[in-house]
C-alpha positions as CSV (number, residue, x, y, z in Angstrom):
1,F,17.4,2.1,9.3
2,M,19.4,5.0,10.9
3,K,22.9,3.4,9.9
4,K,21.3,2.8,5.9
5,H,19.3,6.5,5.6
6,L,22.3,8.4,8.3
7,P,19.0,11.1,8.5
8,S,20.1,14.0,10.1
9,T,17.3,15.8,11.3
10,C,14.6,13.4,12.9
11,I,11.2,14.1,15.7
12,E,9.2,12.0,17.5
13,I,6.6,13.2,18.3
14,G,5.0,11.7,21.5
15,P,8.2,10.5,23.4
16,F,6.4,10.0,26.6
17,Y,9.0,8.1,29.2
18,G,11.3,7.9,25.8
19,A,11.8,4.2,25.0
20,T,11.7,4.7,20.6
21,S,13.6,8.2,21.6
22,Y,16.3,6.5,23.9
23,N,16.7,3.9,20.4
24,I,16.8,6.6,17.7
25,L,19.1,8.7,19.8
26,K,21.5,5.0,20.8
27,C,21.8,5.1,17.1
28,M,22.9,8.7,16.5
29,A,25.9,8.8,19.3
30,L,26.7,6.0,17.8
31,L,26.7,7.0,14.7
32,K,27.7,10.5,15.5
33,H,25.0,11.6,13.3
34,G,21.8,13.1,13.8
35,H,19.8,15.4,15.5
36,L,15.9,14.7,17.6
37,Y,13.8,16.7,18.5
38,A,11.8,15.6,21.0
39,I,8.2,17.0,21.0
40,D,6.0,16.4,23.8
41,A,3.5,19.0,26.0
42,W,3.4,16.3,28.6
43,N,-0.1,17.3,29.2
44,G,-2.6,14.8,30.5
45,E,-5.9,16.5,28.8
46,L,-3.4,17.8,25.3
47,A,-2.7,13.9,25.2
48,A,-7.5,13.0,26.3
49,K,-7.9,16.1,23.2
50,G,-10.0,14.3,20.9
51,L,-10.9,10.6,22.7
52,E,-14.1,10.2,23.7
53,R,-14.8,10.4,27.4
54,D,-16.3,6.2,27.5
55,D,-12.4,5.5,25.7
56,P,-10.9,4.3,28.6
57,N,-7.2,5.7,26.6
58,Y,-9.5,9.1,28.0
59,Q,-9.7,8.0,31.4
60,W,-6.0,6.5,31.8
61,W,-4.0,10.1,29.7
62,Q,-6.3,11.7,32.1
63,N,-5.1,10.1,35.4
64,C,-1.2,10.1,34.0
65,D,1.8,11.4,35.6
66,M,3.2,13.3,33.4
67,H,5.3,15.3,35.6
68,K,6.9,12.0,36.2
69,A,6.7,10.9,32.4
70,Y,8.7,14.1,31.6
71,A,11.2,13.8,34.9
72,S,12.0,9.7,33.3
73,F,12.8,11.4,30.0
74,L,15.0,13.9,30.9
75,T,17.4,11.4,33.5
76,M,17.4,9.4,30.7
77,L,18.9,11.3,28.4
78,K,21.3,12.4,30.8
79,I,21.8,8.8,32.3
80,N,23.0,7.9,28.9
81,R,24.7,11.3,27.7
82,L,22.0,11.6,24.8
83,S,21.7,15.6,25.5
84,K,23.5,16.6,23.2
85,Y,21.6,14.9,20.1
86,C,18.5,16.0,21.6
87,T,16.4,19.1,21.6
88,V,13.6,18.9,23.9
89,V,11.1,20.6,22.6
90,R,7.6,20.9,25.5
91,K,4.9,21.9,23.7
92,D,1.7,20.4,21.8
93,S,2.4,19.4,17.9
94,A,-0.5,21.1,16.3
95,L,1.5,23.6,18.1
96,A,5.1,22.8,17.4
97,H,4.8,22.3,13.7
98,R,5.2,25.8,13.1
99,D,9.1,26.1,14.5
100,F,10.5,23.4,11.6
101,K,10.8,24.8,7.5
102,D,9.0,23.0,5.0
103,G,10.9,20.1,3.8
104,S,13.6,20.1,6.8
105,I,12.7,16.9,8.1
106,D,14.6,13.6,7.3
107,F,13.2,11.4,9.7
108,I,10.0,11.8,12.1
109,F,8.6,8.9,14.3
110,I,4.5,9.8,14.7
111,D,3.6,8.9,18.3
112,G,1.5,10.7,19.7
113,N,-2.2,11.5,20.2
114,F,-4.7,8.4,19.6
115,S,-7.5,10.0,18.8
116,K,-9.1,9.8,14.6
117,S,-8.4,13.8,14.6
118,G,-5.4,13.8,16.9
119,S,-3.3,11.5,14.4
120,Y,-4.8,13.2,11.1
121,E,-3.5,16.5,12.3
122,D,0.0,15.3,13.1
123,V,0.4,13.6,9.8
124,K,-0.7,16.7,7.7
125,N,0.6,19.1,9.9
126,Y,3.7,17.4,9.6
127,Y,4.0,15.8,6.2
128,P,5.4,19.7,4.2
129,K,8.3,19.5,6.7
130,V,9.1,15.6,4.9
131,A,12.0,16.6,3.1
132,P,11.2,14.4,-0.6
133,G,12.3,10.9,-0.2
134,G,12.8,12.1,3.5
135,F,10.8,8.9,5.9
136,I,7.4,9.2,8.0
137,M,7.2,6.1,10.8
138,L,3.5,5.8,12.3
139,N,3.0,4.3,15.9
140,N,0.2,1.9,16.3
141,A,-0.7,2.4,12.3
142,N,-2.7,-0.7,13.2
143,F,-5.4,1.3,15.9
144,P,-9.0,1.7,14.1
145,S,-8.8,5.8,15.0
146,K,-5.2,5.8,12.8
147,I,-7.0,4.7,9.0
148,R,-7.2,8.4,8.4
149,A,-4.0,8.9,8.8
150,V,-2.6,5.8,7.3
151,A,-4.9,6.2,4.0
152,F,-3.7,9.7,3.7
153,L,0.7,8.2,3.7
154,M,-0.7,5.5,1.4
155,N,-2.1,8.4,-0.5
156,N,1.2,10.1,-0.8
157,C,4.1,8.4,0.1
158,N,5.1,4.6,-0.8
159,W,5.9,1.8,1.8
160,V,8.7,0.0,3.2
161,R,8.0,-2.8,4.0
162,E,11.0,-3.9,4.9
163,F,11.5,-1.8,7.9
164,S,7.7,-1.5,8.9
165,I,6.5,-3.7,11.4
166,E,3.4,-5.9,11.4
167,N,1.0,-3.3,10.4
168,S,1.5,-2.0,13.3
169,M,4.3,0.2,13.4
170,I,4.5,1.5,9.0
171,L,7.3,3.0,7.9
172,F,6.7,5.2,4.2
173,Q,8.9,7.1,2.3
174,K,7.5,10.5,0.5
175,K,7.6,10.8,-3.1
176,P,10.4,12.8,-4.5
177,L,9.3,16.0,-6.2
């Protein structure tokens, strides 16, 4: 995908430890093209926001060592010499979208809050920021909590099936003007 479309401005919402970020950044380094904005508050309370208290994910996020995750992310950047391709934005994604102009993003990977409201809010907030013809990949799209976000993207974008991974990661292309 990265080699074929050469996105310049990329965002990942919810990089956590950086497994997906690593792959995106490694492609950028090999291609010598692109920049990733890694947006994550690395805050358990914000990660659990909108989840029901009896949801197992609620307790997991509340008890997760976010300081360790953040430190591991920064270490991954340093050890792999990927820092020049990445800007770390330690901020709630609900606020960070204001830092980007409409139509300025070529590719966004959304893997943030798992709640119904959180996933939908990320899609709604960042959709205008994606350039016409730009790409939006929604992770865990098969989760029931993501159905509203998936429906929004299905109605406003084209589904890029050849780069989608079953129904767990769905790639959409924003319709051109």
